[in-house]
N, C-alpha and C positions, 0 to 999 in steps of 0.2 A: 504494500500500500504506500502511496506517496504521503508525505507529511507537509502540512500547511503551516507556514510561518507568516502571520499577519496577511499581507496581500500576495505573498509569493508561495510557491509550492516546490518542495524538494523531492525529486525522484531519482537522483543519483548524487554521489558525493566522491570527492578525492580525499584520501587519507594521506597525511604527511607523517613519515616515520623517520626518526633520526637516531643514529648511533653516535655517541659522543665519548671521546677518550679523555681521561684526566690523569694527571701525574702528581704524586705527593712530593713534598720537599726531599724525602729520603729516596726518591727514585721509583717507588712503587707505582704501578699503573692499574687502571680499571676502566671498564666500559659501562656505559649506561644507555638505555633506550627510552625514547619518548615517542608518543603517537597522538595524533588528534585528527578528527575529520575537519576539513576546511569547509565549514558550513557557511557558505557564502550568503544564503538568504537570511540567516540569523545574524551574522556578524556585520553584514553590509547590505541591509535592505535598501532597495533602490528601484527606480524604473529603468535604469540603464541596463544594457544587455548583460545577461548572466555571464556569458563567456569572457567578456572583457574584465569583469570583476574577478572571476575565477582565475584568469591568467595573472592578474596583478597580485593576487594573494600567493600564488605559486612562486612568482618571481621574488616577492618579498621573502619567502622562505629561503630561497637560494642566497639572497643578499645577507640574510641573518646567519646563514651557514658560514659565509666568509668572515663575518664579524665575530662569531664565536670562535672560529679557528684562530683568529688573531688575538683572542682575549688571554692575557697573561695574568689575570687577577688570581689571588689565592684567598682561601677562607672557606666558610661554610656555604652551602648552596643558597641559603636564604640571603646571606650577605652578598655573594657574587650576583645572584639573580636580581636582587633589588637594585644593586649598583648598575647592572646592565640595563634594567628597565628605565632607570632615571637618567643615565648618561649616554648610553649607546643607542638604545632602541629609538629614541626620538630622532636622532640623526639619520639612521638607516630608513626610518619611516618617512621622514621628510624627503629624502632622496628618491625613495620609491614613488612617492606621490608626484614628484617633479617629472619622473620618467614615464609614469603610467598614462596611457591614452584611454581614459574612461569617460571623461566628461564631468567628473566630480571627484573630489579627493576621497581616498580610502578613509573610513572612520577608525578611530583608535581601537575600538572593539575588535575589528578585523585584524589589526596589527597584533593585538594581544593573543589572538588565536594562533597566529603564525609563530609568535615568540614562545608560546607555551610549550611547544613540542621540544624545544631545546632545554628549557628550564626543567621540565619533567625528566628528561634524560640526565641532566646534571644531578638531580636528587637521587636518581637510581644509581648512577655511577658512584656517588659518595657512599651510599650504603654498601655497594659491592666492594669499594676500596677498603672499608672497615669490616667487611665480612659479617654484616648484620643487616637486619631490615631497616629501611630508610627511616621509619618512624622511631627507631631506637637512637637515631642520631640528632634528635631535636632537643636534647638536654644540654645543660650548661657546659659540660666537659668538651663539647664539640664546637662551641662558638667562640669567636674572638670579640664580637660585639653583641650586646644583649638588647632587648627590645626597646629600651628607652632611647636608643640611637635611631630607631626606625619609626616609633609611634609616639604620638602626643595625646595624652588623655584629655577628655573634655571636662573632667572634674578634678579639681586640685586635690581632692582626697584620694585620688587614684594615682598609682605609680607603676611604671613598667621597669623600674630600676632592678637590675639583677635577674630579670626574668627572661625566659626563652619560650619558644612555642610549646615545649613540653608542659609548662605550667598551666596551659589552657586546653590541653587535650585530656581525653579520658585516661584514667590510669591503665586501662586495658581495653584493647579494641573489641568491638562487638563482632562476634562470629556469624551472626545472622541479622539481616536487615529487612524490614518491610519494604516491598517494592511498589513504587508508584507507576501506574500504567497511564500513558498519555492517550487521551481521547482527542484525536486530531479533528480539525474542522471539517475534514472530508470523510472521516470515518463513518461508515453506516452503523446506525444504532439498532435498527430493526429491518425485517425483510422488506418493508415498504421503501427503504432507502437504497436498496440494491439497484444497480443500473445494468448488470450483466457484464460490466467491464472489469469487475474485481478479479484479482489474481486467483488462479486455481492451483495453489502451490503446496497444499497440505497444511497451511497455517490458518488459524481462525481469521474471520473477517468481521463478523458481528460482535458487538461488545459483550453480550451475554456469553458467547462462546469463549472469548478470552478470559472472562471472569471464571467460568467453569473449569477451563483447562489449567489455568495458573493459580487458582484459588485466591484471586486478587482481593485485597482489602482496602486499597487506596487508588483513587482515580483523579487524575489531573485533567481538567476540562479546558481545552483551547477555545477561546472566544474571539470575536471579531473586534470588539472595542469601538466600533462605529455604527452599530446596528443594535440598539437596545432591545428591540422586540425579539430579534433572533437570539441574542445572547441570553435573555431571560428564558426563552423557550428551550434553548439547548441545555441550559443548566437544569431546568425542571425535568426534561426528558432523561438526562443522565442520572439525575438525582433519584428519580422514581425507579430506574433500573437498579441503582445502588441499594435502595431500600428493599426491593423485591429479592435481591440476590445476597443480601447480608454484607455488602461493602460498607465499612465503617467510616471512612474518611474521604472527603472531597477537597479539591482546591480548584481555584479558577485563575486562569492565566489570560490576561487581556492583551499581551504581546505589544505593549508600548504604543497602542493606537488611540488611547483615550486622552482627551484634552481638558476635561473638567471633572474634578472629583465627584460632582453631583451625579454624573452618569453612573458611577459604581454605587453610590449611596442609594439611588433610587432602585437599582436592582436588588441590593441587599435588603432594603426595607420592605420591598414587595415580597421577597422570599420569606422574610421573618413573619409577615402578616398572613400570607396565603399558603406557604409551604414550610411550616416551622421545622419539620423533621429534616428537610433538605438543608435549611439554614443551619441547624444544629450540627449537621455532619460536615459543614464547610469549615475546614480547619484554618485556611489562610488564603489571602489574595496575593497574586504575584504580578508585579510590575505593570500596572495599567498604563503608565505615562511614558512619554518620550524619554529615552535613557540619558540625555544630557541634562542632569539635574541643575547645573550651573546656569543653563539657558532657560530652564523650565522649573524655577524654584517654587513649586506649589506647596501650600500647607495641606497635608493629607490627613490631618487628625480626624476629620469627619468620617473617613473610612476606617482608620486604625482604631477608633473608639468602638467600632462595630465588630471588626475581625482583624486578626493579625495581618499586617501588610509587609510584604517582603520585597526588598530590592533584588533585582536580578541583573538585567543588562546594564543598569546604572552603577552596579557595584564594581567598578574597575579597580578600585584600590580602597584602602582604609580611610583616606581623606574624604572620599565620596560617601562612604558608609557613615562617617561622622556628620556630613552635611545632611544625609538622609534622616539620621536620627533627629537632627535639629528641626526638620520639616515634619516630623511625626511618624516616620516609618519605624516599625517595631522589630523587623527582622531582616536578615540578609541571606540570599541564596548564593552559595559559593559554587564555583565551577573551576575545575582544574584547567580548562581551556583558556583561562585568563592568567595562567601560570600557577604552579604549585606554591612558589614563594609568595605571590600576592594573595592567594587563597588563605595561606597560613596566617599572614599578617592581618588580613581582614577578619579572620576568625578570632584571633587574639584580641583585637580592638573591640569587636562586637561583644564577645563574651565578657570582657572586663566591664562593659557598660550595660550589661543585662539584656542585650538583644538576643532574639531567638535566631537559630541557625537552621538552614536547610542546605542540602547539596543537590543541585539540579543537573540534569543530563544534557549532553549535546548529541544524543543518540549515539553514545560511544560504543564502537565495535572493537574487536580484537584487543590489542594491548591497551588501548585508551580506556577500556572499561576498568582496568585494575587500579590505577591510581585514583580514579573517580570513586569507586566504592570504598577504597581505603580511607579517603578523606572523610566520607560519611561515617565510617566505622570508628574513626578516631576523634572527630570533633564533637560528636553528640548532637544529633539533629532533633528537630521538633517531632519527626516521625520518619524513620527509614531513609530511603534514597530514591530519587527518580531514576528509572532505568528502562529505556525503551528501544535500545538498539535491536533487541530480539523481536520487536514488532515490525520494524521497517527494513532491516536487512539481516535476518537471522542466519542465513547461510554464510555471511561474511566471516563469522567467528567460529566456524566449525573446527578448524585446527586447534584454536585456543580452548574450545569447549571439551576437547578430549582430555585435557589436563585439569581444567577448572569448570566442570559441568555446572556447578552451582552458581557460577557468575553469569552464565549465558542462557540459563533456563530458570524461569521463575517458578518455584514450586511452593505450594502451601502459602502463597502470598508473599514470598520473600526470596532473598538470595542467601547463599551459603558461602562464606569466605574461608572455610577451613583448609582449602587447598593452597592458599597463599602462604608460602614459607620459603626459607632460604635467606637470600640477601637482596639488597635493593628493594624494589617493589614486589619481590617474590614472584616475578613472572614465570620462573622455571623455563626459560627460553629453550634450553637444550632438549627439553622434553616435548616441545610443541612442534608438530609436523607441518610447519608452514614453509612453503617455498617462496622466497621473496624474489621480486624482479630485481634486475641489476640496479645499482644506485643511480639516481638522477644526477648526482654531483658528489664530489668528495673534496674536502678542504683540509689543509694541514697534513701532518704526518700520520 
């Protein structure tokens, strides 16, 4: 099935995969791997031609490869990654926008997607260098600089002095996570919605069939954000299916297309009055508004006083999370596709200030799924993790699923992380029977 992002639809995707080598001061070396789908429609929504945006993002990946190969910095991956994002990425990004022939500049969110694959690989390599899981390297003994050099609290009673990411993570990762299923705007809910053009590939098509097969308990509803009647009716239809099938939790994603908080308020108030059971199952609202908070500084307390309101596309970094909190947002949805380093720093700032956490998907397939679910398992989310790669391209991850079946198949409503072990992100690459294509490019030694 295709997946709809706001006004655009995704029916194919390119994945970027990086192998990065590091060397310690004593001469030891290690390799790390990172991967992400280059989700053009999500990271760069536009009316300009898809292929021109797609090409520009691939070219930025190649330019970033050269920049990383020339990077002689040393330190912890959070330190190196943060410094790279602050000092190097803006220059490479600006040069890419000067060279790209698209008709409009690439947004920063698209640049973060491209940058994330290298940052994830760095964190994986660091764990491999120390022969332990990456999340075991987030304690004080591995850092040169602690969080007070990266984060500024909003409250003078708070301090990040002497703290690292480990101080804001769960003491032990969760081995099982509730799985959120994405109900896309094009997904048929019942037989009357079928057009006859649906794939006949052995996977469910109708929502009830997905719920029955995977034992789902959590549904995320993609909405339009510019058609109040449609959004309300869609929420009610999904909500009634949830009630009838025993699904416990719902969330609503307006995909950055709403321009006035009152739009969301009216839908919520109508639900509370006319469909109270659906309203009660609605756990949170995700990113109704355009993601540039600085250009669109709306007070959103009218929404967050009714339901938890989560930043997603807006949460590029902890500073924007801080701005969101000032405007009334109550939670942040983290994504590894905005860099592992950035996700960790945003998580630390948000948790220190009492904000709720969620980890959202980029329909992560293959290796990209593993750091994604690990982030959710370690930060402590409001409920599980969004995971929908198995809805939209399940066959893409078949080699990885031979080693990690519980990560690529949702069973009893959740994911099983127990196969993640070893070092780095616990990919267990040497056991995965994937034949990679030849590298697109190589830089450095």
